[in-house]
Every structure is written in C-alpha cells, then in structure tokens.
C-alpha positions as CSV (number, residue, x, y, z in Angstrom):
1,M,42.3,13.3,110.6
2,L,43.5,14.0,114.1
3,K,40.0,13.9,115.6
4,N,39.6,10.3,114.5
5,M,42.9,9.3,116.2
6,L,42.0,10.8,119.6
7,G,38.4,11.8,119.6
8,K,37.0,15.0,121.0
9,N,37.8,15.5,124.7
10,N,39.4,12.0,124.6
11,L,42.4,12.6,126.9
12,K,42.8,9.6,129.2
13,D,44.3,9.0,132.6
14,G,47.9,8.1,132.4
15,Q,48.7,9.6,129.0
16,T,52.0,11.3,128.5
17,I,51.4,14.8,127.0
18,L,54.5,16.6,125.8
19,V,54.2,20.4,125.4
20,V,56.9,21.6,123.0
21,G,57.6,25.3,123.1
22,L,56.7,27.8,125.8
23,G,55.8,31.4,125.5
24,M,52.2,32.5,126.1
25,S,50.5,29.6,124.3
26,G,52.8,27.0,125.7
27,V,52.4,28.2,129.3
28,S,48.6,28.4,128.9
29,T,48.6,24.8,127.5
30,V,50.5,23.5,130.5
31,H,48.2,25.2,132.9
32,F,45.1,24.0,131.1
33,L,46.3,20.4,131.0
34,Y,47.5,20.6,134.6
35,N,44.1,21.7,135.9
36,L,42.1,19.0,134.1
37,E,40.4,16.5,136.3
38,I,42.4,13.6,134.9
39,N,45.8,12.3,135.7
40,L,48.2,13.2,132.9
41,N,51.9,12.9,132.8
42,I,52.9,16.4,131.4
43,K,56.4,17.1,130.2
44,V,57.8,20.3,128.6
45,I,60.5,20.9,126.1
46,D,61.8,24.3,124.9
47,T,64.9,24.4,122.8
48,R,65.9,27.9,124.2
49,K,68.1,27.9,127.2
50,K,66.1,30.8,128.7
51,A,62.6,29.6,127.9
52,P,60.0,32.4,128.2
53,G,57.5,31.6,130.9
54,V,59.3,28.6,132.5
55,D,59.2,30.4,135.8
56,Q,55.3,30.4,135.6
57,L,55.1,26.6,135.4
58,P,54.2,24.2,138.3
59,Q,57.4,23.1,140.1
60,D,56.7,19.4,139.9
61,L,56.7,19.3,136.1
62,D,59.5,17.6,134.1
63,I,61.0,20.4,132.0
64,F,63.9,20.2,129.5
65,T,65.3,23.4,128.0
66,G,68.2,24.3,125.7
67,G,67.7,21.5,123.1
68,W,65.7,18.4,122.3
69,K,65.1,15.3,124.4
70,T,64.3,12.8,121.7
71,E,63.3,10.0,124.1
72,W,60.5,12.2,125.5
73,L,59.2,12.8,121.9
74,A,59.3,9.1,121.2
75,Q,57.4,8.2,124.4
76,A,54.7,10.8,124.1
77,D,51.0,9.9,123.6
78,L,50.4,13.4,122.3
79,I,52.5,16.4,121.4
80,V,51.1,19.9,121.7
81,L,53.4,22.0,119.6
82,S,54.0,25.8,119.8
83,P,52.9,27.5,116.6
84,G,56.3,29.0,116.2
85,I,57.8,25.5,115.6
86,A,57.3,24.1,112.1
87,L,55.9,20.6,111.6
88,K,58.9,20.0,109.2
89,T,61.4,20.5,112.1
90,P,63.3,17.2,112.0
91,E,62.6,16.1,115.6
92,I,58.8,16.8,115.1
93,A,58.7,15.2,111.7
94,A,60.3,12.0,113.2
95,A,57.6,11.9,115.9
96,I,54.9,12.2,113.2
97,A,56.5,9.4,111.2
98,Q,56.3,7.2,114.3
99,G,52.5,7.9,114.4
100,I,52.5,10.2,117.4
101,P,49.7,12.8,117.0
102,V,51.0,16.4,117.0
103,I,48.5,19.2,117.6
104,G,48.5,22.8,118.6
105,D,46.7,24.7,121.4
106,I,43.8,25.6,119.0
107,E,43.1,21.9,118.3
108,L,43.1,21.3,122.1
109,F,40.7,24.2,122.5
110,A,38.5,22.7,119.8
111,W,38.1,19.5,121.9
112,F,36.7,21.4,124.9
113,A,34.9,24.5,123.5
114,D,31.1,24.1,123.8
115,K,29.9,27.6,122.8
116,A,29.7,29.4,119.5
117,V,33.1,30.1,117.9
118,V,34.0,32.7,115.2
119,A,37.5,32.7,113.7
120,I,39.5,35.1,111.5
121,T,42.6,34.6,109.4
122,G,44.3,36.5,106.6
123,S,47.6,38.0,105.8
124,N,46.5,41.4,107.1
125,G,43.6,42.9,109.1
126,K,42.8,39.8,111.2
127,S,43.6,41.5,114.5
128,T,41.3,44.4,113.7
129,V,38.5,42.2,112.6
130,T,38.8,40.0,115.6
131,A,38.8,43.0,118.0
132,L,35.9,44.5,116.1
133,V,33.7,41.4,116.4
134,G,34.6,41.1,120.0
135,E,33.6,44.8,120.6
136,M,30.4,44.3,118.7
137,A,29.5,41.4,121.0
138,K,30.4,43.4,124.1
139,T,28.3,46.3,123.0
140,A,25.4,43.8,122.6
141,G,25.9,42.6,126.2
142,I,27.3,39.2,125.1
143,N,29.8,37.6,127.4
144,V,32.6,37.1,124.8
145,G,36.1,35.8,125.0
146,V,38.6,37.2,122.4
147,G,42.0,35.7,121.8
148,G,44.0,33.1,120.0
149,N,46.8,34.8,118.1
150,I,45.8,38.1,119.6
151,G,46.1,38.9,123.4
152,V,44.8,35.9,125.4
153,P,45.7,32.3,124.3
154,A,42.6,30.4,123.3
155,L,42.9,27.8,126.1
156,S,42.9,30.6,128.7
157,L,39.4,31.7,127.5
158,L,37.8,28.4,128.5
159,N,35.9,27.9,131.7
160,K,35.3,31.7,132.0
161,G,31.5,31.6,131.4
162,H,31.8,33.0,127.8
163,D,28.8,32.5,125.5
164,L,30.9,33.3,122.4
165,Y,34.5,32.9,121.4
166,V,36.2,35.1,118.8
167,L,39.6,33.9,117.7
168,E,42.3,35.3,115.5
169,L,44.2,32.4,113.9
170,S,47.5,32.5,112.2
171,S,48.6,30.1,109.4
172,F,51.0,28.5,111.9
173,Q,48.1,27.8,114.3
174,L,45.9,26.4,111.5
175,E,48.6,23.9,110.4
176,T,48.0,21.9,113.6
177,T,44.2,22.4,113.8
178,S,41.9,19.7,112.3
179,S,38.6,19.7,114.1
180,L,37.7,23.2,115.1
181,E,34.0,23.6,114.5
182,L,33.2,27.2,113.7
183,N,29.9,29.0,113.4
184,A,31.6,31.5,111.0
185,A,35.1,31.9,109.6
186,T,36.7,34.4,107.3
187,F,39.9,34.4,105.2
188,L,40.4,38.1,104.7
189,N,43.1,38.4,102.1
190,L,46.3,36.7,100.9
191,S,49.6,38.4,100.4
192,E,53.2,37.2,100.7
193,D,54.3,36.5,104.2
194,H,56.2,33.9,106.2
195,M,57.9,32.7,103.0
196,N,60.8,31.3,105.2
197,R,58.3,29.0,106.8
198,Y,56.7,27.9,103.6
199,D,59.8,27.5,101.3
200,S,58.8,30.6,99.3
201,D,55.7,28.7,98.2
202,M,52.5,30.8,98.3
203,K,50.4,27.7,97.6
204,K,51.5,26.1,100.9
205,Y,50.8,29.3,102.8
206,R,47.4,29.6,101.2
207,E,46.6,26.0,102.0
208,A,47.4,26.5,105.7
209,K,45.0,29.5,105.8
210,L,42.2,27.6,104.0
211,R,42.2,25.0,106.9
212,I,40.0,27.6,108.7
213,F,37.0,26.5,106.6
214,R,37.2,22.8,107.2
215,H,34.4,22.6,109.7
216,A,32.8,26.1,109.3
217,Q,29.1,26.6,109.0
218,L,29.7,29.9,107.2
219,A,32.7,30.9,105.1
220,V,33.2,34.7,104.6
221,V,35.4,35.5,101.7
222,N,36.8,38.6,100.0
223,R,35.2,39.3,96.6
224,D,38.3,41.3,95.6
225,D,40.7,38.4,96.4
226,K,39.7,35.1,94.8
227,E,42.6,33.3,96.7
228,T,40.4,33.6,99.8
229,Y,37.7,31.3,98.4
230,P,37.8,27.7,99.6
231,D,38.7,25.2,96.9
232,E,36.0,22.9,98.2
233,F,33.3,23.9,100.7
234,H,29.8,22.5,101.4
235,G,28.5,25.1,103.9
236,Q,27.1,28.5,103.5
237,L,29.2,31.1,101.8
238,T,29.0,34.9,101.8
239,S,31.4,37.7,100.8
240,F,32.5,41.2,101.4
241,G,33.9,43.7,98.9
242,F,33.7,47.2,97.4
243,D,30.7,46.7,95.2
244,D,27.1,46.6,96.4
245,K,26.7,42.8,96.6
246,A,26.3,40.9,100.0
247,F,28.4,42.9,102.5
248,G,29.5,45.8,100.4
249,L,29.3,49.5,99.6
250,I,26.6,51.7,98.1
251,K,27.7,55.1,96.6
252,E,24.9,57.7,96.6
253,N,25.1,61.5,96.2
254,K,29.0,61.5,96.5
255,R,28.7,59.6,99.8
256,C,29.6,56.0,100.5
257,Y,27.6,53.7,102.8
258,L,28.3,50.2,104.3
259,S,25.6,48.0,103.0
260,V,24.1,44.5,103.5
261,N,22.3,42.9,100.6
262,Q,22.0,46.3,98.9
263,K,20.5,47.9,102.0
264,K,22.4,51.0,103.4
265,I,23.6,50.4,107.0
266,M,25.7,53.5,107.8
267,P,27.9,56.1,106.1
268,V,31.5,55.1,105.8
269,D,32.6,58.6,107.0
270,K,30.9,57.9,110.4
271,M,33.3,55.0,111.1
272,A,35.9,55.8,113.8
273,L,38.4,53.7,111.9
274,V,39.9,55.3,108.8
275,G,41.3,53.9,105.5
276,Q,40.0,51.7,102.8
277,H,41.5,48.6,104.4
278,N,39.4,49.3,107.5
279,V,36.2,49.5,105.4
280,A,36.9,46.0,104.2
281,N,37.6,45.0,107.8
282,A,34.3,46.4,108.9
283,L,32.4,44.6,106.2
284,A,34.0,41.3,107.2
285,A,33.2,41.9,110.9
286,L,29.5,42.6,110.0
287,A,29.2,39.3,108.1
288,L,30.7,37.3,111.0
289,A,28.5,39.2,113.6
290,Q,25.3,38.5,111.7
291,K,26.0,34.8,111.7
292,V,26.2,34.7,115.5
293,H,23.2,37.0,116.0
294,I,24.9,40.1,117.2
295,P,22.3,42.8,116.7
296,L,22.9,45.2,113.9
297,D,22.5,48.3,116.1
298,A,25.3,47.1,118.4
299,C,27.5,46.6,115.3
300,I,26.8,50.1,114.0
301,Q,27.4,51.6,117.4
302,T,30.8,49.8,117.6
303,L,31.8,51.0,114.2
304,K,31.1,54.6,115.2
305,T,33.2,54.4,118.3
306,Y,36.0,51.8,117.9
307,H,39.3,53.5,117.2
308,G,41.5,50.5,116.6
309,L,44.3,48.5,118.1
310,T,47.4,49.6,119.8
311,H,50.4,49.3,117.4
312,R,48.2,49.7,114.4
313,C,48.5,53.2,112.9
314,Q,48.4,54.6,116.4
315,L,49.2,58.2,116.9
316,V,51.5,58.3,119.9
317,V,52.8,62.0,119.8
318,N,51.5,65.1,118.0
319,K,53.6,68.0,118.9
320,G,54.3,71.2,117.0
321,G,52.4,69.8,114.0
322,I,54.7,66.8,113.9
323,R,53.0,63.4,114.2
324,W,54.8,60.2,115.4
325,V,52.7,57.1,114.4
326,N,53.2,53.5,115.7
327,D,52.3,50.9,113.1
328,S,54.6,48.2,114.6
329,K,52.0,45.6,113.9
330,A,52.8,45.9,110.2
331,T,55.0,42.8,110.1
332,N,54.7,42.2,106.3
333,L,54.7,44.1,103.0
334,A,50.9,44.2,102.5
335,S,50.3,45.6,106.0
336,T,52.7,48.5,105.3
337,Q,51.1,49.0,101.9
338,A,47.7,49.3,103.6
339,A,49.1,51.9,106.1
340,L,50.6,54.0,103.3
341,T,47.4,54.0,101.2
342,G,45.6,57.4,101.5
343,L,47.9,58.9,104.0
344,D,47.2,62.6,104.7
345,I,50.7,64.1,104.6
346,H,51.3,67.9,104.5
347,G,55.1,67.7,104.9
348,T,57.6,64.9,104.7
349,L,56.9,61.3,105.6
350,Y,59.8,59.6,107.4
351,L,59.1,55.9,107.0
352,L,60.9,53.5,109.3
353,V,61.3,50.0,107.7
354,G,63.3,46.9,108.5
355,G,63.8,44.1,110.9
356,D,63.4,40.4,110.1
357,G,62.2,40.3,106.5
358,K,61.2,36.6,106.4
359,D,62.7,36.3,102.9
360,A,60.0,38.6,101.5
361,D,60.4,40.6,98.2
362,F,59.7,44.3,99.0
363,S,59.9,45.6,95.4
364,E,56.1,46.1,95.3
365,L,56.7,49.1,97.6
366,V,58.5,51.0,94.8
367,P,55.4,52.6,93.1
368,T,53.8,53.4,96.5
369,L,56.9,55.1,97.8
370,A,57.3,57.0,94.5
371,S,53.9,58.6,95.0
372,L,54.7,59.9,98.5
373,P,56.9,62.8,99.9
374,V,59.0,60.2,101.7
375,K,62.4,59.8,103.3
376,L,63.0,56.0,103.7
377,C,64.8,55.0,106.9
378,C,66.1,51.4,106.8
379,Y,67.3,49.7,109.9
380,G,67.7,46.2,111.5
381,R,69.0,42.9,110.2
382,D,67.3,43.1,106.7
383,G,67.4,46.9,106.3
384,D,69.6,46.5,103.2
385,D,66.6,44.9,101.5
386,F,64.9,48.3,101.3
387,M,67.8,50.5,100.2
388,S,67.1,50.1,96.5
389,L,63.4,51.0,96.8
390,H,63.7,54.8,96.9
391,A,66.4,57.4,96.2
392,S,66.0,58.9,99.7
393,A,66.9,55.6,101.5
394,Q,69.3,55.9,104.4
395,R,70.7,53.0,106.4
396,Y,70.8,52.8,110.2
397,I,71.8,50.1,112.7
398,S,68.7,50.4,114.8
399,M,65.3,52.1,115.0
400,F,66.6,54.4,117.7
401,D,69.5,55.5,115.5
402,A,67.0,56.4,112.8
403,M,64.8,58.3,115.2
404,D,67.8,60.2,116.6
405,A,68.8,61.2,113.0
406,I,65.3,62.3,112.0
407,A,64.3,64.3,115.1
408,P,66.4,67.5,114.4
409,K,65.1,67.7,110.8
410,L,61.4,67.6,111.6
411,V,59.1,70.6,110.9
412,A,55.3,71.1,111.2
413,G,53.4,68.9,108.8
414,D,55.9,66.0,108.9
415,M,55.1,62.5,110.0
416,V,57.4,59.8,111.5
417,L,55.8,56.4,110.7
418,L,57.0,53.1,112.1
419,S,55.6,50.6,109.6
420,P,58.4,48.1,109.3
421,A,57.0,45.5,106.9
422,C,59.1,43.0,108.9
423,A,59.0,40.9,112.0
424,S,60.6,42.3,115.1
425,F,62.7,39.4,116.4
426,D,66.1,40.6,115.2
427,Q,66.1,43.4,117.8
428,F,62.9,43.2,119.9
429,K,61.0,40.6,121.9
430,S,57.8,41.2,119.8
431,F,56.0,43.7,117.6
432,E,54.4,45.0,120.8
433,D,57.8,45.5,122.4
434,R,59.0,47.3,119.3
435,G,55.9,49.6,119.2
436,E,56.1,50.4,122.9
437,Q,59.8,51.3,122.6
438,F,59.1,53.4,119.6
439,A,56.3,55.3,121.5
440,D,58.5,55.8,124.6
441,Y,61.4,57.0,122.6
442,A,59.3,59.4,120.5
443,M,57.9,60.9,123.7
444,R,61.5,61.3,125.1
445,L,62.7,63.0,121.8
446,T,59.7,65.4,121.7
447,S,60.0,66.4,125.4
448,R,63.6,67.7,125.0
C-alpha cells in the first residue's frame, strides 16, 4: 500500500516530485508542494500543448507540455497524477513497473489533513450530497471546507482553519488514493459510466468506487443498490433507503416523512429539493452528518432551504409559461433518468441529449422516453447514439442548432431540458461551460 512506501507526511528534502496533468487539481498540487517548508524539486508534465493553468504556475518551475518527457518520469521519487489520466497509460504504467509511487492529489491531501473528513462517491448525486452536508455544517456554525471533485481542489482546502472537510470523490480520484482516513464515507449508487476508462467492465468501475471505504470509520450504503455494499469491511455500517429502516421513510396518513431509526424527522414535502432521487440524497446526507455530530436541527433547517446546485435541474428561464431547464451536470445515463423521473410537464418536453457518450449504452432510456410527451433533440459527437431511442428524434450538429430549431415551436406548458447523458468535452470546456452557455443562449432566445 502506498502509505507503507512513503509514510504519512513523509516528503523529504531533495525529492523530485513530478506533477502530471494540470487543470484545477494539478495547479493546486503544484502550489501546495511549492509552499511546503521543505526543499522539493518540482517538475510538471502536461501532454497538451496549451495546458490549462500553466500561466498560474511559479516561473522558476521546470515545465514540459505537448507530450511526454520519459526521463523525468524515470527520475521522479513521486508522481502526482491528474485524475483525468488513467494508470494504464503506457508512460505511467512503465513508471509504476519501475517502482515509482504514483498518487493523486487526494492521497496527498490524506497525508496532511488533521481534521474530520467525510467523503462521498457514487455514479449520481454525489455533488448534491456533498453540498448538502457542507450546508448542514455551515448552518450549524462549523468551519467546513467543501471540495474535491466539486468546486475547490482538496489541497486548496488545507491550512484554512477548517474543522471539517467534506469531499466529493470520483472513481478516477479513488484509483490513486490508498490511505485516506474518513470519519464517514458513502457510496450512493452504481450505474454505467466511464466505460471507456474501465474497458466496459462494471466490476472495475465498482472496485474503484469501493476504495472509499478502505479506511472509513462509518460506511453509508444504499439499501436499494446492493452494489454499494463493501465486499469486506470491519467498521460501522449504516444505510439509507425508501423503507423505514435506519435512514429511511415513514408513510403516515398519505404523507411521507424522512426518518432515522423509525423516528419521523420532517415531511418530505417540506424539502426545498424535489424528486425521489433527492430524497435519497437527503437521507445519505443525514447519515453522514450524524457521524460528524452536525446537530439534527441544523440538518432539518438546511433541507428546508437548500435549493440545489447550479447545472442540476436548474430553472434558468420561465417566460410565457415556457421553462428552460439546465441539467448540464447529467453527464451519464442514470443522471438523465433521475432528472426525467416525475417531471411535471403540461405541454411538450424538448429534451437535449448528446456529447461525449463515453461508450455508454443508452437503450435504457427507451421506456422512460415512451412515457413522456417528448421531442428528442440529439446533438454533438455521439448524438447518433440516441436517434433510435424515440420516433421523434431529430439530429443537430450542436446544442445551439437544436435550441434555434426548437424556439419558434414553443408554446405555454412546454419545457426545454438540457440533460445530455454525456460528457461535454466534444464541444465544451466542461459541463459548467455547457450549462452556462445553454443558460445564456436561452436568455437571448427568449428576449427576442
């Protein structure tokens, strides 16, 4: 295990640390290492010619962009790898074969974090649960740092006086994390995603997610998804689900209540978040919050007021009874399925799907689409993968082309929903960029 090779906080004067891959996490890693009170020889490689964030690095660093510099890999004492680069990448695999330790920024965070840490993973809902736990802590007056795969890189949270860290962790980040000690961790759900990274093998994807429980005091699992249960675990285990056990639901007099150990906590209809998937998210957040002693009244207050994340089922325009909804964060099939469940549609749903499909099979959308008054608008690199899913499907080059075609047809009661079920990188910088451009263009179209 990596911790045995290097030891916690055991960076030494004179070591050569190679940061591979920039972007937000890479830049934060460089700055963190650069500001440590030890003398490290820091080098940076990014295979892109225009590496994002390179202009934010100290000018005295050795930086190589536009390819690989294999001698730097061979000479490194430690490689800190961007989560976007797979361990099976030939140049990285060769370094591992030489015995060079390869970690990610979350493992580096683990060596230095000295306060309580809660972590969340899952195919869907992890950003919402992470934000919810963070908001619960803030409501309780706790100095909390929220980040990881959402917003702020984990290393940028350190040395800020936080008493609690709440981290969203992707499977990519967990692949290079071995010694993260967690007060509580949850694996929310498992559905097909990132199959191009995992050779279309769900077992490999699940195994990466399960690494979150390696050093957790409490494992929070989904009673309705047995794949979230650890194969082997010696700590405390609790669960959430839609029956009345542990963190669950009680139905009484045609009303549904969030419950903890069969005790009613609050009515579901008092939650600011809507949808069955957000009920599950709330229950998971409650389980995590209880473990780190966030008072229940602060949790309840948060659930009554927290309206959700930008780019997640976010109403951006409502004009003339026509709603434009940004769900750009739906980067996989299950997330789009969740957005479509229980939609309140009085007219036609114009659903925008497409982008980088990550080799996913979208056929599971067929029965969901069949139950909706939908017009399917397919765009982007893998838009053709959606064309057979519904008789209404139309093909467009870009999201904007689809929006231009839709706008003149809209009448009161209609909804335009961007819930792409795909990653954004074929035509956008990120899902945030895609969502922002959707919102901006919707406002322009409706102001004409």
